[in-house]
BATORLUM-532127 format. One record per residue (C-alpha): x, y negated, z negated; residue in one letter. Coordinates in pm, whole numbers, plus 32768, in hexadecimal, padded with zeros to 4 digits. Last residue first. Layout:
<drentors>
XYZA/...
</drentors>
This chain:
<drentors>
C34D5AA640A9E/C4965B3D4128A/C4C65CA4419FM/C4135C8842EET/C3BD5D8E43F2S/C2785E064353P/C1E35CA74344S/C1845C3141E7G/C2655B0841D7D/C3AE5A87414DT/C49F5B544173H/CDAD5B0340C1P/CE1A5B914063G/CE985BA03F03P/CEBB5A453E6BT/D00959953E48V/D007588E3D39R/D0E257633D82R/D1C457143C5EP/D14955F53B82S/D16C54883BD4R/D16953723ACEG/D2C852FA3B11P/D37A53633C51G/D39954B83CECR/D515549B3D03E/D52A542E3B98A/D45B55573B29H/D53A56473BECA/D66E55B13B49T/D5D355CB39EFA/D57657353A2ER/D6D657833AA0D/D76356D3396DT/D68957AE3890A/D72A58DE3928R/D67D59DB3A07V/D7315B293A0AT/D6FA5BEE3B46P/D62D5D2D3B2DR/D7045E523B90P/D6A65F053CD0G/D5515F2C3D6CP/D55860A43D68P/D4D361233EB2E/D37361AE3EA9G/D269613B3DB0G/D2125FEB3E48G/D0CD60533EE3R/D16460984039S/D26761763F8ES/D15462433EF0L/D0C062794048R/D20E62F040CFD/D22A63E23FADA/D0CE64633FFBR/D12E64914167D/D26465544108A/D19A66354023R/D08C66744122G/CF6E6594418BP/CE586640424DR/CE7C65D543B6A/CE1264B04491S/CE2F63A34386R/CD4C627343B2R/CE06612D4391Q/CDDD60694250P/CCE85F484219I/CD9A5E2D415FR/CDF65D8442A7D/CC865D2D42D9A/CCA25C1D41D1P/CDB55B6F4299R/CF1D5B7C422DH/D0215ABB416AP/D1525B884107A/D14C5BF43F9EP/D2505B4A3EBFD/D2C95C413DB9R/D3505B7F3C92R/D4BB5B8F3C20G/D4F75A183C0FA/D5C95A233D4CP/D49E5ABA3E07S/D4885C303E34R/D43A5CC13F85P/D2F15D783FC4P/D2F55EF13F91P/D3245FB440D1R/D22D605341C0R/D1415F2B41E8A/CFDC5F91422EP/CF6C5FE14391A/CE975EE3444BP/CD375F4944BBR/CD3F5F254634D/CC2560244668P/CB3E5F5C4582R/CA4B604544D5R/CAC25FED4375S/CA7E5E7D43B8L/C90C5EB843FBH/C8D45F8C42C4A/C99B5E8F41F7V/C8B75D76426DT/C7775E3E4232R/C7D65E9040CCE/C85A5D35407DL/C7085CA440D9S/C7095B7041B3G/C85D5AE1420EI/C7FB59714217V/C69E597A417DS/C5C95841418FR/C48757B740FFH/C44656434133V/C34C55B64037M/C2B554614081V/C29453693F63P/C14B52CA3EF5R/C15D515F3E82H/C11F50B93D31K/C1344F3F3D23E/C2514E5A3CB8G/C2684DBC3E11D/C3BF4E553E4CA/C31E4FAA3E1FG/C2ED507B3CE8I/C2F151ED3D3CY/C1DB52EC3D4CH/C17E54593D2DL/C01454B43CEAD/C059562B3CF1F/BF5B566D3E08R/BFBA552B3EBAE/C12D55753EBDP/C0CC56D83F26Q/C01456774066H/C0F255794119F/C1F556844169D/C2FA5673427FV/C3BB57B442BAQ/C51F5815431AV/C5795986433ET/C6965A7D434CS/C6A95BF4438FL/C56A5C44444DT/C5635D9844F1A/C5755E274652E/C5995F9646ABR/C6705FCF47E0G/C70261184765A/C85460724729P/C7AF5F75463CD/C7265E2246A8T/C72F5CD745ECI/C6225BCA45D9Q/C63F5A6E4543V/C4E25A0444DAD/C472589844E1I/C33558784417K/C1C6581E441AP/C10257E442D7G/C04E586C41A5Y/C00559D4420EF/C15E59F342A7A/C15A59EA4422A/C1805B1C4504E/C0285B2845ABG/C07C5A4E46D4E/C1D45A4B4770V/C289591447EDA/C3CF595848A3E/C52558C54866Y/C65B58474917A/C742577C4839V/C783560A4877G/C76555A6470BS/C683547F475BG/C57F55594805D/C582564846DDL/C55B553245DDV/C4485481469EE/C39055CA46CAR/C3AB55FC4551L/C31154A7450CL/C1F554DC4602A/C1A656314569A/C18D559C440DS/C0AE547B4476R/BFBE5558453DR/BFAE5661442FW/BF5655654321L/BE5054C54402E/BDAC5617443DP/BD87566642C8D/BD0257C44281A/BE2D587141DFV/BE7959A842A8Y/BE105B14427DK/BCB95ADB4314G/BCEB5B534476G/BD6E5ACA45BDP/BEDA5A6745D6G/BFB75974451CP/C104590445B1L/C265599045A0S/C35E58C04667L/C46359C146C5R/C5DB59A946EAY/C6AE5ACB476BR/C7F95B4246D9A/C8F15BCE47D4G/CA235BBE46F5A/CA625C054586I/CBD75BE94535G/CB9D5BA843C4M/CC425A5043C5A/CB9A59EF450DD/CA4B5A664487Y/CA805998434CA/CAD0585E4415D/C995588D44E8R/C8C058B943AFI/C95457854308L/C90956BB4442G/C7A257374441L/C78556B942DBA/C80955654348A/C6FA55554453S/C5EF55A5434EA/C6765492426DE/C67C53904386E/C51D53E943F9A/C48B53DB429AV/C52552924226Q/C40F51A64298D/C30B528341EES/C3C1525340A6T/C48B536F4012C/C48354A63F39F/C57255A53FCDI/C53E57103F74H/C648581D3F7DA/C66559953FA0D/C77B5A933FCAN/C6A45BC03F7DL/C6F05D013EC0Q/C5CE5DE73F17I/C5345F063E51A/C4355FC53F23R/C5156007404CV/C5085FEF41C7R/C65B5FB2426DT/C7346047415DL/C6F061B641A0G/C59761D9423CG/C43D61A641ABL/C31F618F42A7V/C26C62D64251G/C28362A440DAS/C1A2617140E6P/C24D602E406FE/C1DF5FA13F21S/C2CC5E793F30R/C3AC5DFE3E19Y/C4875CCD3DE6M/C5E65CA23D5EA/C6AB5B603D61G/C7CC5AAA3E02L/C74C594F3DB1E/C74B57F63E4DA/C6AC56A33DFFM/C6E355743EE1R/C645542E3E67F/C62C53453F94P/C5E1526D3EDFL/C67151E73D9BE/C63850793DF9R/C4C850C33E35Y/C4B250F93CBES/C46E52433C14H/C3CE52A33AC9P/C43753F73A3FR/C38155463A1CS/C2DA55223B71R/C419557E3C2CY/C44056B83B57I/C2D0570B3B8FL/C2F856ED3D09A/C42F57C73CF2H/C36958D73C43H/C25958CC3D4DP/C36458DE3E62C/C41C5A153DEBL/C3595B223EA4S/C29A5C663E65P/C2B85C3A3CEBR/C2855D663C0EL/C1375D1F3B6DL/C0B55CE43A0DM/BF4D5CFC3992Q/BF275C783832E/BE955D2136FBG/BFEA5D5C3667G/C0735DF637A5L/BF8B5E9A38A3E/C04D5ED239E4M/BFBC5E593B2EP/BFD35F2B3C6CP/C1055F083D50F/C0DC5E0A3E66M/C0AF5E493FDCD/BF335E653FC9D/BF295D213EFFG/BFAF5C47401BY/BE9D5B4D406DH/BDD05B4D3F2AS/BEEB5B9E3E37W/BFEE5AD03EF1H/BF2059923EEDG/C00C58CD3E0FS/BEFE589B3D07I/BE985A0A3D04E/C0075A643CFCY/C04059A33BB9L/BEF95A263B25E/BF7D5B893B41K/C0875B2A3A47K/C1EC5B3D3ABFG/C3095C373ABDL/C45B5C293B6FV/C4D05B0E3A8FP/C58059D73B1BS/C6EC59783B4AY/C75958293BDCV/C85A57A53CD0H/C87A563D3D43R/C8A456013EB8Y/C97554E23F40G/CA00557C407EA/CB4E55CF3FD8R/CA90568B3ECAR/C9CC57483FD4E/CB0457B7408FA/CBA658273F48D/CA7258EC3EE4R/CA5E59864041V/CBC759FF4040Y/CBC15A793ED8E/CA865B463F14E/CB115BDA4054L/CC575C3D3FA9A/CB955CD33E84Y/CAC15DA33F72R/CBF45E2C401EV/CC945E803ECEA/CB4E5F233E59A/CB545FF93F91G/CCB3606D3F3BD/CC4A60BB3DD4P/CB03616C3E30L/C9BF60A43E48W/C87361453DEFY/C74E61753ED7P/C5E461493E62L/C50461863F91G/C4A062DE3F16A/C4CA631E3DA4G/C5D5631C3C99M/C5A864923C5FL/C5B064CA3DD6P/C712643A3DE3D/C79563433EE1T/C8EA62DE3F67D/C9BD61AD3FABF/CB0B61384038L/CBE7626E4028G/CC4B625F4197L/CBB363B241E3E/CA796363411AR/CA3D621141BAG/CA93629E4310L/C98263A242F3R/C87D62A04290R/C90A61A34388H/C8C4628B44ABD/C9C3622C45B5N/C95662EA46ECM/
</drentors>
């Protein structure tokens, strides 16, 4: 059976050290290359879809999470507060409270909506030691997260577009067999007590799923504490299921943070917050990709040189960055072969001379005002145990 923890070490993707702590893996150079390819892919896809990227701190005051509801509904899964300068600070368990504050920091008109905000950011979960495992359950999570602030009339369209991004990403990564789940609240007091909120949110997500044409099942007890969600489920070789991607509709946090926009009538209106994660956590995505039996082998020769002397890497999908597992301990010949695959094998030959006239000719062929095309390499959000996004 493909155990991603063993494969990760054999392929040189990631490892752990007891001095760093359980659930805190570190990325080795080849794993960092895979992660970078995934990050570049999703950032480019989000930019083309109209998202604007931000960075936010990994710490926040305890008051921030009391307002968002995380402290009362999700406090058992958060690390304890740190006393700093007379204030209690917390490692964030999700990115959404920070994004709500970023939205609130500037006035917004209805003409600006939908406002799509994305971040590849870190968040932290106080997972029990018994459930930690490789990259699939960790305490420090790198999440591909985004929040769309929109009018109620725009919710269904934005959620549908997010599902389209997820399907495109799964095609690019070669992920097949994903299952869609409508996660609804169950019995108990871990959910926000607002029946009308839940009814509206669930109706919108059912509309999105029905319109997308995908098969899905509704499951109670898997919702986020603030609203229902669409979870995209993947299965490992042992048959264990986990959430990789998610789309959520949230009426709760815009109210808690008093978010608004100015409508066409000149009055204040409350936006709706759509949470979505296209590739989920980078840890869980790489763990899943590393177990694929059809993992493509890396190129064995350095890429060809362009006329200008640059190496032009062949286009490939993010999953193509994951190397094939080696069946035996590498010997000298194998190490030489590996060096060749990284561009350190055959000598590339003399670098051609590029004259000023050549540059002028190339510029003329591109046309005025155009720069050379840049070639890029390669290229959760709830409290349920199976989800990385919150």
